[in-house]
C-alpha positions in Angstrom: 0.0 0.0 0.0 1.5 3.3 -1.0 1.7 6.0 1.7 2.8 9.6 1.3 4.6 11.5 4.1 3.7 15.2 4.2 5.7 17.4 6.6 3.4 20.1 8.1 5.2 23.3 8.8 2.6 24.5 11.3 3.3 21.8 13.9 5.9 19.2 14.9 3.6 16.4 13.7 4.0 14.5 10.5 0.8 13.6 8.8 0.4 10.3 7.1 -1.8 10.3 4.1 -3.3 6.8 3.7 -4.0 5.2 0.3 -7.5 4.9 -1.0 -7.3 1.1 -0.8 -9.0 -0.2 2.3 -7.3 -2.9 4.3 -10.0 -5.3 5.4 -10.2 -6.8 8.8 -9.8 -10.2 7.2 -6.5 -9.1 5.6 -5.2 -8.1 9.0 -5.7 -11.5 10.5 -4.4 -13.5 7.6 -0.7 -13.1 8.5 0.8 -13.8 11.9 2.0 -10.4 13.3 5.4 -9.9 14.8 5.8 -9.7 18.6 4.5 -6.5 20.2 7.3 -3.9 20.7 8.4 -3.2 24.2 7.5 0.3 25.4 10.3 2.2 27.2 9.2 3.5 30.6 9.0 7.3 31.1 8.4 7.6 34.9 8.3 11.3 34.9 5.8 11.6 32.1 3.4 9.1 33.7 3.9 10.0 37.3 1.2 12.7 37.1 2.5 14.6 40.1 2.5 17.8 38.1 0.0 19.6 40.1 -2.0 21.3 37.4 -3.1 20.7 33.8 -0.4 21.3 31.3 -1.0 25.0 31.1 2.7 25.6 30.3 2.3 23.6 27.1 0.9 25.0 23.9 -2.9 25.6 24.3 -3.6 25.6 20.6 -5.7 22.7 19.5 -4.2 19.9 17.4 -4.6 20.1 13.6 -7.7 18.3 12.4 -5.6 16.0 10.3 -3.9 14.6 13.4 -7.2 13.2 14.6 -8.0 11.8 11.1 -4.7 10.0 11.0 -2.9 10.2 14.4 0.2 8.2 13.4 3.2 10.3 14.3 6.9 9.4 13.8 9.2 8.7 16.7 13.0 9.1 16.5 14.8 6.7 14.1 11.6 5.4 12.5 12.0 5.0 8.8 9.4 5.4 6.0 8.7 1.7 5.8 7.8 1.6 9.5 5.6 4.6 9.1 3.7 2.9 6.2 3.2 -0.2 8.3 1.9 1.9 11.3 -0.5 3.7 8.9 -1.8 0.3 7.7 -2.3 -0.9 11.3 -4.2 2.3 12.3 -6.4 2.0 9.2 -7.2 -1.6 9.9 -8.2 -0.6 13.5 -10.4 2.2 12.2 -12.2 -0.1 9.8 -13.0 -2.5 12.6 -14.9 0.3 14.4 -16.5 1.9 11.3 -18.3 -1.1 10.2 -22.0 -0.7 11.2 -23.7 -3.2 13.4 -20.5 -5.1 14.1 -18.6 -5.7 17.4 -14.8 -5.9 16.9 -13.2 -9.1 18.1 -11.3 -8.3 21.3 -8.3 -10.4 20.3 -8.0 -8.8 16.9 -8.2 -5.3 18.4 -5.5 -6.1 21.0 -3.3 -7.5 18.2 -3.5 -4.3 16.2 -2.9 -2.1 19.2 0.3 -4.1 19.9 1.5 -3.5 16.4 0.7 0.2 16.3 1.9 1.1 19.8 4.9 3.3 18.9 3.0 5.7 16.7 0.0 5.7 19.0 2.0 6.7 22.1 3.9 9.3 20.1 0.5 10.8 19.2 -1.0 10.6 22.7 2.1 11.7 24.6 2.9 14.6 22.3 0.9 17.2 24.4 -0.1 19.1 21.3 -3.6 19.7 22.8 -4.8 21.1 26.1 -5.2 18.3 28.7 -8.9 19.0 29.1 -9.4 18.5 25.4 -7.2 15.5 25.1 -9.6 12.7 26.1 -12.3 13.6 23.6 -9.7 13.8 20.8 -8.1 10.5 21.7 -11.5 8.7 21.9 -12.3 10.2 18.5 -9.2 8.7 17.0 -9.2 5.5 19.1 -12.8 4.6 20.1 -11.4 1.2 21.2 -10.2 2.8 24.4 -13.8 3.4 25.5 -13.6 -0.4 26.3 -12.1 -0.8 29.8 -10.3 -4.0 28.6 -8.4 -2.1 26.0 -7.4 0.7 28.5 -6.2 -2.0 31.0 -4.2 -3.6 28.2 -2.7 -0.2 27.2 -1.6 0.2 30.9 0.3 -3.1 30.5 2.0 -2.0 27.3 3.2 1.3 28.9 4.4 -0.1 32.2 5.5 -3.7 31.4 5.7 -4.1 27.7 4.9 -7.6 26.5 4.3 -9.2 30.0 1.0 -11.1 29.3 0.5 -11.6 33.1 0.9 -8.0 34.1 -2.9 -7.2 34.6 -3.3 -10.4 36.7 -0.3 -9.3 38.8 -1.6 -5.8 39.3 -5.0 -7.2 40.5 -3.2 -9.4 42.9 -1.1 -6.5 44.3 -4.3 -4.4 44.6 -6.0 -7.2 46.6 -3.0 -7.4 48.9 -2.8 -3.6 49.2 -6.5 -3.5 50.2 -6.0 -6.2 52.8 -3.1 -4.3 54.4 -5.2 -1.1 54.3 -7.8 -2.7 56.7 -5.2 -2.6 59.5 -3.8 0.8 58.5 -7.2 2.5 58.4 -7.9 1.4 61.9 -4.5 2.4 63.2 -4.8 5.9 61.6 -8.3 6.1 63.1 -9.8 7.2 59.8 -12.7 4.9 60.1 -14.2 3.3 63.2 -14.9 -0.4 63.6 -16.7 -2.5 62.5 -15.0 -2.1 59.1 -16.2 -4.3 56.1 -13.8 -7.3 55.8 -14.5 -8.5 52.3 -12.2 -6.5 50.1 -14.3 -7.2 47.0 -17.6 -6.1 48.5 -19.3 -2.9 47.5 -19.4 -1.7 51.1 -15.6 -2.1 51.5 -14.9 -0.3 48.2 -17.1 2.7 49.1 -15.5 2.9 52.5 -12.1 2.6 50.9 -12.7 5.5 48.4 -13.8 7.7 51.3 -10.7 6.8 53.4 -7.9 6.8 50.8 -7.5 10.6 50.4 -7.2 11.0 54.2 -4.8 8.1 54.5 -2.5 9.6 51.9 -3.2 13.3 52.0 -2.1 16.0 49.5 -1.4 19.5 50.8 -3.7 21.0 48.1 -7.4 21.4 48.6 -9.8 20.2 45.9 -11.7 22.7 43.7 -14.4 24.7 45.4 -17.5 22.7 46.5 -15.8 19.4 45.8 -14.5 16.8 48.3 -11.3 15.0 47.6 -13.2 11.8 47.2 -15.1 13.4 44.3 -11.9 13.3 42.3 -12.3 9.5 42.3 -15.9 8.6 42.7 -19.3 10.4 42.8 -22.3 8.8 44.4 -25.3 9.7 42.2 -28.3 11.0 44.1 -31.8 9.7 43.3 -32.8 11.0 39.8 -29.5 12.8 39.4 -28.5 13.0 35.7 -24.9 11.7 35.1 -24.5 13.8 32.0 -25.4 17.0 33.8 -23.0 16.2 36.7 -20.1 15.6 34.3 -20.8 18.9 32.5 -20.5 20.8 35.7 -17.6 18.8 37.2 -14.5 21.1 37.5 -12.0 18.3 36.9 -11.3 16.5 33.6 -9.8 13.5 35.4 -11.2 9.9 35.2 -14.1 9.3 37.6 -16.6 6.6 38.7 -20.3 7.4 39.0 -22.1 5.0 41.2 -25.9 4.9 41.8 -26.0 1.9 44.2 -26.1 -0.8 41.5 -24.5 0.6 38.3 -21.0 2.1 37.9 -20.3 4.4 35.0 -16.7 5.0 34.0 -16.2 8.6 32.7 -13.3 10.8 31.7 -13.9 14.5 31.6 -17.5 15.0 30.5 -17.5 11.8 28.4 -19.3 8.7 29.9 -17.5 5.7 28.5 -18.9 2.4 29.7 -20.3 0.7 32.8 -18.6 -1.8 35.1 -20.1 -5.0 36.2 -20.9 -5.0 39.9 -18.3 -7.8 40.5 -15.7 -5.5 39.0 -16.5 -2.5 41.2 -13.8 -3.4 43.7 -11.2 -2.9 40.9 -12.5 0.6 40.0 -9.4 2.3 41.2 -7.3 0.2 38.7 -9.6 1.3 35.9 -9.1 5.0 36.9 -5.3 4.4 36.8 -5.5 2.7 33.5 -7.1 5.8 32.0 -4.6 8.2 33.5 -1.9 6.2 31.8 -3.7 5.5 28.5 -4.7 9.2 28.0 -1.5 10.6 29.5 -3.3 12.7 32.1 -2.0 14.6 35.1 -3.1 13.6 38.6 -5.4 16.2 40.2 -3.5 18.1 42.9 -5.9 17.1 45.7 -5.2 13.4 45.2 -1.7 13.4 43.7 -0.2 11.8 46.8 -2.7 9.0 46.9 -2.4 8.2 43.2 1.4 8.4 43.4 1.3 5.8 46.2 -0.9 3.5 44.1 1.4 4.0 41.1 4.4 2.7 43.0 2.8 0.2 45.3 0.2 -1.3 43.0 0.8 -0.4 39.4 4.5 -1.2 39.9 5.8 1.9 38.1 8.7 3.9 39.6 8.2 7.5 40.5 10.8 10.0 39.1 12.7 11.5 41.9 11.7 15.0 40.8 8.0 14.0 41.2 8.5 12.5 44.7 6.9 15.4 46.7 7.4 15.8 50.4 3.8 14.7 51.0 4.4 11.5 49.0 7.7 10.8 50.9 6.0 11.4 54.3 3.0 9.1 53.3 5.4 6.3 52.3 7.5 6.6 55.4 4.4 6.2 57.6 3.0 3.4 55.4 6.2 1.3 55.5 7.0 2.0 59.1 3.6 0.8 60.3 4.2 -2.7 58.7 7.9 -2.8 59.8 6.8 -2.6 63.5 
């Protein structure tokens, strides 16, 4: 497939003009793809401890052509590689543009593995304001509205081709929650009796309320917003989720819970719902979207999310992002279990 490379002088991006010949979904599965490339870790970029949206970056919106074809070259990537990345992106787009069809999860994951370098270059480029980034990325990659694809992207970013990574993260989360039961009582954040089943709805709700206090940040949340609201919002009776998201002052990922259904949203975009048995892993879903969309942690919960990043996600924190609040929280956390 012939592909032209056009250098745009108005931005640092390189637009890839795809050919008019469509690459069918069947064509993409006919050949066995090469192993997925390993993604180098960029601890500082993903730590998220920068306290505010990337206001210091360019606030001008990305060119419309970027969203139409977001493949962007990384260093030392030749024309042949760029052509291949364009084919992979077009195949992925065709999967989601077909009416009344549901893309095969395995096929989507396979294409995402092959197209990872160009995709991360596009997402991590910071050419758009952070509050606009989720909508633009979901426009280019609707596959990330599926939680499974976001979790798999977290794996690509943090641990490359480790197929057991998500399973390992869920295991670390369960262990982390079990240890938190003792820590919460010791810190006197919640009184006994405390729910014991770490996978129950009651425990998860209590945990969301306690976590910002256990690992506090020195910055208050936006006006009329509790720290917990940066993570989860309990919908009132007849409260419209869409109206709440429109008024929400944060563009960060959030869970909306009405007592039985959990909506996953980013900014003012509701994405999907979680099964009730997966509600206990809602924090992992939030972290997956922070990584997938290259978002900054809100100041009011930056310490908490940094702790989860290092203790659960297994991603090191750049020394420049290790704030005094994070260091103090980790000293108290580790000293309690060393006693």
